[in-house]
C-alpha positions in Angstrom: -144.8 56.4 13.0 -144.7 52.6 13.0 -142.5 50.6 10.8 -145.6 49.0 9.2 -146.9 52.5 8.2 -143.8 53.3 6.6 -143.7 50.0 4.6 -147.4 50.4 3.6 -146.7 54.0 2.4 -143.5 53.1 0.5 -144.9 50.1 -1.4 -148.0 52.5 -2.2 -145.7 54.8 -3.6 -143.8 52.3 -5.7 -140.7 52.7 -3.5 -138.1 49.9 -3.9 -137.1 47.8 -0.6 -133.8 49.6 -0.2 -135.6 53.1 -0.6 -138.2 52.1 2.2 -135.4 51.1 4.7 -133.9 54.4 3.9 -137.1 56.3 4.8 -137.4 54.4 8.0 -133.9 55.7 8.8 -135.0 58.9 8.2 -138.3 58.6 10.5 -136.5 57.5 13.5 -134.4 60.5 13.3 -131.3 59.5 11.4 -129.5 60.7 8.4 -129.4 57.7 5.7 -126.8 59.7 3.9 -123.9 59.6 6.7 -121.2 57.3 6.1 -122.1 54.7 8.8 -125.6 54.3 7.3 -125.2 55.0 3.4 -125.1 51.3 2.6 -127.5 50.1 5.4 -130.5 49.9 3.3 -128.7 47.5 0.7 -127.2 45.5 3.9 -130.5 45.1 5.1 -132.3 43.8 2.2 -129.6 41.4 1.9 -129.8 40.1 5.7 -133.7 39.9 5.5 -133.3 38.0 2.5 -131.0 35.5 3.9 -132.9 35.5 7.2 -136.4 34.7 5.2 -135.0 32.1 2.7 -137.3 29.5 4.2 -140.1 31.0 2.3 -138.4 30.0 -1.0 -138.2 26.3 0.3 -140.5 23.2 0.5 -140.5 20.0 2.4 -140.0 17.9 -0.9 -137.3 19.9 -1.9 -135.4 19.6 1.5 -136.0 16.0 1.9 -134.7 15.5 -1.6 -135.9 11.8 -1.6 -133.9 11.0 1.4 -136.5 8.5 2.8 -135.4 5.1 3.3 -137.1 1.5 3.8 -135.8 0.4 7.1 -136.8 -2.2 9.5 -136.2 -0.5 12.5 -139.2 0.3 15.2 -137.0 2.2 17.7 -136.8 5.7 18.5 -134.6 7.8 16.4 -133.4 11.2 17.8 -131.5 14.3 16.5 -130.9 16.7 19.6 -129.5 20.2 20.0 -130.2 21.6 16.5 -129.4 25.1 16.9 -131.8 27.6 15.0 -132.2 31.3 14.6 -135.4 33.0 13.4 -137.5 36.2 13.6 -140.4 36.9 15.8 -143.0 38.0 13.5 -144.6 40.1 16.2 -141.4 42.5 16.5 -139.2 41.3 13.7 -136.5 40.5 16.6 -134.5 37.5 16.8 -135.3 34.4 18.7 -132.9 31.7 18.6 -132.1 28.2 20.8 -132.2 24.4 20.3 -134.6 21.9 18.5 -134.8 18.4 19.9 -136.7 16.0 17.5 -137.5 12.3 17.9 -139.6 9.8 15.8 -140.6 6.0 16.0 -140.2 4.8 12.5 -143.1 2.6 10.8 -141.0 1.2 7.9 -139.3 4.2 6.6 -136.8 6.5 8.3 -135.4 10.0 7.3 -132.0 11.0 6.4 -130.4 12.2 9.6 -128.9 15.6 8.0 -132.7 16.3 6.5 -133.9 17.0 9.9 -131.8 19.8 10.7 -132.5 21.1 7.3 -136.4 21.2 8.1 -135.6 23.1 11.0 -133.8 25.3 9.1 -136.3 25.8 6.6 -139.1 26.5 8.8 -136.9 28.9 11.3 -135.8 31.0 8.6 -139.4 32.6 8.2 -141.2 35.1 10.4 -142.3 32.9 12.9 -143.8 32.3 16.6 -142.2 29.4 18.5 -145.4 27.7 18.9 -146.1 27.2 15.2 -142.2 26.5 14.4 -142.5 23.5 16.8 -145.9 22.1 15.2 -144.5 22.6 11.8 -141.4 20.6 12.1 -143.5 17.7 13.8 -146.3 17.8 11.1 -143.8 17.9 8.3 -142.4 14.5 9.5 -145.7 12.9 10.0 -146.6 13.6 6.6 -143.4 12.7 5.0 -143.0 9.2 6.6 -146.3 8.5 8.7 -144.2 7.2 11.5 -145.8 5.6 14.7 -145.2 9.1 16.5 -143.0 12.2 16.6 -141.9 14.6 19.3 -140.5 17.9 18.9 -139.2 20.1 21.8 -138.0 23.8 21.0 -136.2 25.8 23.7 -135.6 29.4 23.1 -134.6 32.9 24.2 -136.5 35.8 22.7 -134.8 39.4 22.1 -138.5 40.8 22.3 -138.4 39.9 25.9 -134.9 40.4 26.7 -134.2 43.7 25.0 -137.7 45.2 25.3 -140.9 44.5 27.4 -140.1 42.8 30.7 -136.2 43.0 29.7 -135.6 39.4 31.5 -132.3 38.4 30.0 -132.4 34.7 31.3 -136.0 33.9 30.6 -136.4 30.7 28.3 -139.5 29.5 26.3 -139.9 25.6 26.0 -142.7 24.5 23.6 -143.2 20.9 22.6 -145.4 19.0 20.0 -146.2 15.2 20.4 -147.6 13.0 17.8 -148.6 9.4 17.7 -147.0 7.1 20.3 -145.4 10.3 21.8 -148.9 11.5 23.0 -150.4 8.2 23.8 -147.8 6.2 25.5 -146.2 7.8 28.6 -143.1 5.3 28.2 -142.3 6.8 24.7 -142.8 10.4 25.8 -140.6 9.9 29.1 -137.7 8.2 27.1 -137.8 11.1 24.6 -137.5 13.7 27.5 -134.9 11.7 29.4 -132.8 11.7 26.3 -133.3 15.5 26.0 -132.5 16.3 29.6 -129.3 13.9 29.2 -128.0 16.4 26.9 -128.4 19.4 29.2 -131.9 20.5 27.9 -135.4 20.7 29.5 -135.1 20.9 33.2 -136.1 17.7 35.1 
């Protein structure tokens, strides 16, 4: 019996979230009443609420007006932003670092807001490819820069704990917009800055 089936049956029967988790424990062969598991449904509900809090956030609120008029047209980069997310296919974690750069066109974003954007999108059920493009597109829409580059490096527990079970594999995705896509010099500068921090391999 799949987790999805348990959830569907539970919702149809009008069970609470904790009751559904309790039923899931029962179906995998556990006793949800034993000491170690008695409070697990409550803990899982709280954990999932925290891990998916990005659904309750939006770009406008996260940026909170921290967009500033500045006469600066060189690259701005925030590197090594740590993140944790949940794979939407298996509900297993994937985690790593995000590198974000953009070339302004009259406006910049408050530096702390870029990690907050990463946090907002990563605290949802995700695939790494979509996470990468969502961060890039949010910056494009917010300040209409000359270009944006985003690189995400991550390890996926759905590959490490199950399936191919490759513990040292890493997945790298990128999203290039504007001059990062059309100008090789800009893209190469971005990649060089990422490598300097020990990120993407040369």
